[in-house]
C-alpha positions in Angstrom: 6.2 -4.1 17.3 6.5 -2.0 20.4 9.9 -1.8 22.2 11.0 -0.7 25.6 13.3 2.3 26.0 14.9 4.3 28.8 16.0 7.9 28.4 17.1 10.3 31.1 15.9 8.0 33.8 12.4 7.8 32.3 10.8 4.6 30.9 9.0 4.5 27.6 7.2 2.1 25.3 7.9 3.0 21.7 4.8 2.0 19.8 4.8 0.4 16.3 3.8 3.9 15.0 7.0 5.4 16.4 5.3 7.4 19.1 6.4 7.0 22.7 4.3 6.4 25.8 6.0 7.2 29.1 5.2 5.0 32.1 5.8 4.5 35.8 5.8 1.2 37.6 4.9 0.4 41.2 4.5 -2.7 43.3 5.9 -6.2 42.8 7.9 -7.4 39.8 6.0 -8.6 36.8 7.2 -12.2 37.4 5.7 -12.1 41.0 2.4 -10.3 40.1 -0.9 -11.9 40.8 -2.7 -8.9 39.4 -1.6 -6.3 36.9 -3.3 -2.9 36.9 -2.9 -0.1 34.3 -3.8 3.4 35.6 -5.2 6.1 33.2 -5.0 9.6 34.7 -7.5 12.4 34.4 -7.6 15.8 32.8 -4.5 17.9 33.6 -2.8 15.0 35.3 0.0 12.5 34.5 1.6 9.2 35.3 3.0 10.8 38.5 -0.4 10.7 40.1 -0.6 6.9 39.6 -2.9 5.6 42.4 -2.7 8.3 45.1 -2.1 7.1 48.6 -1.3 3.5 47.8 1.9 2.2 49.3 4.4 -0.4 47.9 3.8 -2.4 51.1 0.1 -2.7 50.3 0.8 -3.6 46.7 3.3 -6.2 47.7 0.9 -7.7 50.2 -1.7 -8.2 47.5 0.8 -9.1 44.7 -0.2 -6.1 42.6 1.9 -4.6 39.8 0.8 -1.0 38.7 1.7 0.6 35.4 0.7 4.3 35.3 1.0 5.9 31.8 1.1 9.4 30.5 -1.8 9.3 28.0 -0.9 10.8 24.5 0.0 14.5 24.7 0.4 14.5 28.4 3.6 14.5 30.5 6.4 12.9 28.5 4.3 10.9 26.0 4.3 12.0 22.4 1.2 13.7 21.0 -1.2 11.9 18.6 -2.8 14.5 16.3 -5.1 11.8 14.9 -6.1 10.4 18.3 -9.5 8.7 18.6 -11.0 6.5 21.2 -10.2 3.5 19.1 -6.6 4.5 18.6 -6.2 5.2 22.3 -7.4 1.6 23.0 -4.9 0.3 20.5 -2.1 2.2 22.4 -3.2 0.8 25.7 -3.2 -2.8 24.4 0.2 -2.3 22.8 1.6 -0.9 26.0 0.1 -3.9 28.0 1.7 -6.4 25.6 5.1 -4.6 25.6 5.1 -4.7 29.4 4.0 -8.4 29.5 0.8 -7.6 31.5 -0.7 -10.9 30.5 -3.7 -12.0 28.5 -6.0 -10.0 30.9 -5.2 -6.9 33.0 -7.1 -4.5 35.2 -7.9 -0.9 34.3 -8.2 2.0 36.8 -9.4 5.3 35.3 -9.7 8.7 37.1 -12.0 11.4 35.8 -11.3 11.7 32.0 -9.2 8.6 32.1 -12.4 6.8 32.8 -13.7 7.6 29.3 -10.9 5.6 27.8 -11.6 2.7 30.2 -15.2 2.7 28.8 -13.6 2.6 25.3 -11.4 -0.4 26.3 -14.4 -2.3 27.6 -16.1 -1.7 24.3 -13.3 -2.5 21.9 -11.0 -5.0 23.8 -13.3 -6.6 26.3 -11.4 -9.9 26.0 -8.3 -8.3 27.4 -9.8 -6.9 30.6 -9.8 -8.7 34.0 -11.8 -5.8 35.4 -12.5 -2.1 35.3 -12.5 0.4 38.2 -13.5 4.0 37.6 -13.1 6.9 40.0 -15.5 9.7 39.3 -15.3 8.9 35.6 -16.1 11.3 32.7 -19.0 10.3 30.5 -20.7 11.5 27.4 -23.4 14.0 28.3 -24.8 13.5 24.8 -25.2 9.7 24.9 -28.5 9.1 23.0 -30.4 7.9 26.0 -29.9 11.0 28.1 -33.0 13.3 27.9 -32.7 17.1 27.8 -34.1 17.3 31.3 -31.5 14.8 32.6 -28.7 16.5 30.8 -29.7 19.9 32.3 -29.8 18.4 35.8 -26.3 17.0 35.4 -25.0 20.2 33.9 -26.4 22.2 36.8 -24.2 20.3 39.2 -21.0 21.1 37.4 -18.7 23.9 38.5 -18.5 26.9 36.2 -15.0 26.0 34.9 -16.2 22.6 33.7 -19.3 24.0 32.2 -17.0 26.4 30.3 -14.6 23.7 29.1 -17.2 21.3 27.9 -19.3 24.1 26.4 -16.2 25.4 24.7 -15.5 21.9 23.4 -18.8 21.5 21.6 -18.8 24.9 19.9 -15.1 25.5 19.2 -12.7 24.3 16.4 -9.8 22.1 17.6 -7.2 24.8 16.9 -8.9 27.2 19.3 -9.0 24.5 22.0 -5.3 24.0 21.4 -4.6 27.8 21.9 -6.8 27.9 25.0 -5.0 25.0 26.8 -1.6 26.3 25.7 -2.0 29.9 26.9 -4.7 29.9 29.6 -4.4 26.5 31.3 -0.9 26.3 32.7 0.5 25.1 36.0 0.3 28.0 38.5 -2.2 29.9 36.2 -5.4 31.5 37.5 -7.3 28.6 35.9 -5.8 26.0 38.3 -6.1 28.4 41.2 -9.8 29.1 40.5 -10.4 25.3 40.1 -9.0 24.6 43.5 -11.3 27.2 45.1 -14.4 25.8 43.4 -13.8 22.2 44.5 -16.3 20.6 46.9 -15.4 20.8 50.5 -14.2 17.2 50.8 -11.9 17.7 47.8 -10.5 20.9 49.2 -9.8 19.1 52.5 -8.1 16.3 50.6 -5.8 18.8 48.9 -4.5 19.9 52.3 -2.8 16.6 52.6 -0.3 17.6 49.8 0.4 21.1 50.9 1.1 24.1 48.5 4.1 22.5 46.9 3.1 18.8 47.1 2.5 16.1 44.7 -0.6 17.7 43.1 1.5 20.7 41.9 4.2 18.4 40.6 1.7 16.3 38.8 0.0 19.3 37.1 3.4 20.7 36.1 4.5 17.4 34.6 1.2 17.0 32.8 1.0 20.4 31.1 4.6 21.5 30.5 6.3 19.3 27.9 3.5 19.2 25.3 2.0 22.6 26.3 -1.5 21.3 27.1 -1.9 19.3 23.9 -3.3 16.3 25.8 -5.9 18.4 27.6 -7.1 20.0 24.3 -7.4 16.5 22.7 -9.3 15.2 25.7 -11.9 18.1 25.5 -12.2 17.5 21.7 -12.9 13.8 22.2 -15.1 14.1 25.2 -17.5 16.4 23.3 -17.5 14.2 20.2 -19.6 11.2 19.3 -17.8 8.4 21.1 -19.0 5.8 18.7 -20.7 3.7 21.3 -23.4 3.8 24.0 -23.2 2.1 27.5 -25.6 -0.6 26.2 -23.0 -1.5 23.5 -20.4 -2.0 26.2 -22.7 -4.1 28.3 -23.3 -6.3 25.2 -19.7 -7.3 24.9 -18.0 -6.9 28.3 -19.1 -9.2 31.1 -16.4 -8.7 33.7 -16.3 -6.5 36.9 -17.1 -2.8 36.2 -17.0 -0.7 39.4 -17.7 3.0 39.6 -16.9 5.1 42.7 -18.4 8.6 42.9 -18.6 11.3 45.5 -22.1 12.7 46.0 -20.7 16.2 46.6 -18.3 16.0 43.6 -18.9 19.1 41.4 -16.4 18.2 38.6 -18.2 15.1 37.6 -21.9 15.0 38.7 -23.2 11.9 40.5 -26.3 12.2 38.3 -24.3 11.0 35.4 -23.3 7.8 37.2 -26.8 7.2 38.4 -28.0 7.5 34.8 -25.4 5.0 33.6 -26.4 2.6 36.4 -30.1 2.9 35.4 -29.5 2.0 31.8 -26.9 -0.9 32.3 -27.6 -2.2 35.8 -26.3 -5.6 34.9 -22.9 -4.1 34.0 -22.2 -1.4 36.6 -21.6 -1.6 40.4 -22.0 1.9 41.6 -20.6 3.0 45.0 -21.6 6.5 46.2 -19.4 8.2 48.7 -21.3 10.5 51.1 -19.2 12.7 53.4 
């Protein structure tokens, strides 16, 4: 049974396995919450990102409780060397129960965090009140994607993402681990190059935070303690056989499933979301943001 712990001012859920998941809370108290939302961060991020831009005033007005977690191997959460999509879902459900998030809770996934929201909709559909995805990662090798469609999606990716996902499909896990440990560090050239290759709207958004703002703190928190383990595991899982197709999710999950995607986004291509919408139109509500 999971238990709650506090250490050094940080909050943890210690899972039945003994691993710890670090979390951050925002909004109203659990007893006052009308809606409870768990946030799953993206690649190279952490619980500190939570839901960028949202204020406690807004959360209180709508009676929302947010729980933002460090996914395994990120931030202050322990690594899971045997992590799979199914085990990640089990962690999420265990955290939700430990924090009394109710019979059903909402999920919000950013980028790679969206992949694990897909998995939750597949494996614990009865626990979800709704799913919201922000430019979510998908599986470029889902069975229904043709070679032509995959090539078109791939063409819209920045070179750094092409390299990462290409590296993931061809490279043993231990090399991925070395790569994220030694070449993908806060303040490294990898992060600096990534910022320069972002789309114009994303670069404009970064100006809000400034050179030493919350984005830098989030990246530092994400990659420092576990030395990039979470990122290497993400890459390993994203390039693997997920064990389900979008049609499998649509067959078991009947709740709200919203995807927001920027048309100019070059980290996750809009073509991926359009393909998902085309194969499971009854499941997905897709909102495209045009600058």
